[in-house]
C-alpha positions in Angstrom: 97.4 104.0 -121.5 94.3 105.6 -123.0 91.1 105.0 -121.2 91.9 102.1 -118.8 90.3 104.0 -115.9 87.1 104.7 -117.9 83.8 103.5 -116.5 82.8 101.7 -119.6 84.0 99.8 -122.7 87.2 100.8 -124.5 86.4 103.2 -127.3 88.2 105.6 -129.5 87.8 104.2 -133.0 85.5 106.5 -135.0 85.3 107.4 -138.6 82.9 108.1 -141.5 82.5 105.2 -143.9 84.5 106.0 -147.0 83.1 105.3 -150.5 85.7 102.6 -151.2 84.3 100.6 -148.3 80.9 100.3 -150.0 79.7 97.3 -152.0 77.4 97.1 -155.0 74.3 97.4 -152.7 75.5 100.9 -151.5 76.2 99.8 -147.9 79.3 98.8 -145.9 80.9 95.8 -147.5 81.1 92.8 -145.1 84.9 92.8 -145.1 85.2 96.4 -144.0 83.3 95.7 -140.8 86.2 93.4 -139.9 88.7 96.2 -140.9 87.0 98.6 -138.5 87.1 96.0 -135.7 90.8 95.4 -136.5 91.6 99.1 -136.3 89.7 99.3 -133.0 91.7 96.4 -131.6 94.9 98.2 -132.5 93.8 101.1 -130.2 93.2 98.9 -127.2 96.3 96.9 -127.9 98.2 100.2 -127.7 96.3 101.0 -124.4 97.4 97.8 -122.7 101.1 98.5 -123.5 101.6 96.7 -126.8 102.1 99.9 -128.7 105.2 100.2 -131.0 107.5 100.8 -128.0 106.0 97.9 -126.0 106.2 95.5 -128.9 109.9 96.3 -129.3 110.7 96.3 -125.6 109.1 92.9 -124.9 109.3 91.2 -128.4 105.6 90.5 -127.9 102.6 91.2 -130.1 99.0 90.1 -130.2 97.6 87.9 -133.1 93.9 87.2 -133.7 93.5 83.4 -133.7 89.7 83.1 -134.0 86.9 85.6 -134.6 83.1 85.5 -134.9 81.2 88.4 -136.6 77.5 89.0 -136.5 76.1 91.4 -139.1 73.0 93.0 -137.5 72.1 96.0 -139.6 73.1 97.8 -142.8 75.6 100.7 -142.5 74.9 103.3 -145.2 77.4 105.4 -147.2 79.1 108.2 -145.2 77.7 106.9 -141.9 79.7 107.8 -138.8 80.8 104.5 -137.2 82.3 103.8 -133.8 83.5 100.7 -132.0 83.2 99.9 -128.3 85.2 96.9 -126.9 84.9 94.9 -123.7 87.8 92.7 -122.6 85.8 89.8 -121.2 88.6 87.3 -120.3 92.3 86.7 -120.2 94.9 84.1 -119.2 98.7 84.1 -119.4 98.7 83.9 -123.2 95.2 84.8 -124.4 92.7 87.5 -124.3 89.0 87.4 -125.3 87.3 90.6 -126.5 83.8 91.5 -127.6 83.3 94.6 -129.8 80.2 96.3 -131.1 80.1 98.6 -134.1 77.6 101.4 -134.0 76.5 103.5 -137.0 74.9 106.9 -137.2 74.4 107.3 -133.5 72.1 104.2 -133.2 71.7 102.7 -129.8 71.8 99.1 -131.1 75.0 97.7 -132.7 75.1 97.2 -136.5 77.6 94.4 -136.0 79.4 92.5 -133.2 82.8 90.9 -133.2 84.1 88.4 -130.7 87.8 87.5 -131.0 90.3 85.4 -129.3 93.8 86.9 -129.3 97.1 85.2 -128.6 100.3 86.7 -127.2 103.1 85.9 -129.6 106.8 86.2 -129.2 107.9 88.2 -132.2 111.4 86.7 -132.3 110.3 83.0 -132.2 106.9 83.5 -133.8 105.4 81.2 -131.2 103.0 81.7 -128.3 104.4 83.7 -125.4 103.3 85.0 -122.1 101.9 88.5 -121.7 104.5 90.8 -120.0 103.4 91.6 -116.5 102.4 95.2 -117.2 100.3 94.0 -120.1 98.6 91.3 -118.1 97.9 93.9 -115.3 96.3 96.2 -117.9 94.2 93.4 -119.3 93.0 92.5 -115.8 92.2 96.1 -115.1 90.2 96.4 -118.3 88.3 93.2 -117.4 87.4 94.5 -114.0 86.1 97.8 -115.4 84.3 96.1 -118.3 82.7 93.5 -116.1 80.7 96.3 -114.4 79.2 97.7 -117.6 76.4 96.3 -119.7 77.4 94.5 -122.9 75.4 94.0 -126.1 73.6 90.7 -126.5 75.8 87.8 -127.6 78.9 88.8 -125.6 80.9 85.7 -124.8 78.5 83.4 -126.7 80.6 82.5 -129.7 84.0 81.9 -128.3 83.9 82.4 -124.6 82.4 79.1 -123.4 84.6 77.0 -125.7 87.9 78.8 -125.7 88.5 80.9 -122.6 86.6 81.1 -119.5 85.6 84.8 -119.0 87.0 86.1 -115.8 
């Protein structure tokens, strides 16, 4: 389980912006910010135990049910991007995550993404309960992430209305 013991947000997603992610203005197309956030969520999903083996073992997966994106700065062609994610809340069926996309080594995020995720039983295709090891991993991430500074806006879009941050 990747960096659950880390003293900061979950990371690991990093890549150079490919040319086919650019729009007619020569910067990252708005839809590809979301693609980057989606790929980053796949990494922390694996880290909490919902990798291929976990999804098969428990017949559980994680679906995004709501998301809010803030576009804060342009991301130019070929920029190196990275995503940091904080898990800021969870209950028996849901998880709330806040992610920040950084470009070119900048200290401030170029975009943020707050998302509400739902545990789904992949057999019935209905909401399910997190398997105990997954819930424990979420709780461990929340505890670690609570102790680290988050970018402005964390919890503002979905937290107050959808899931009380732990």
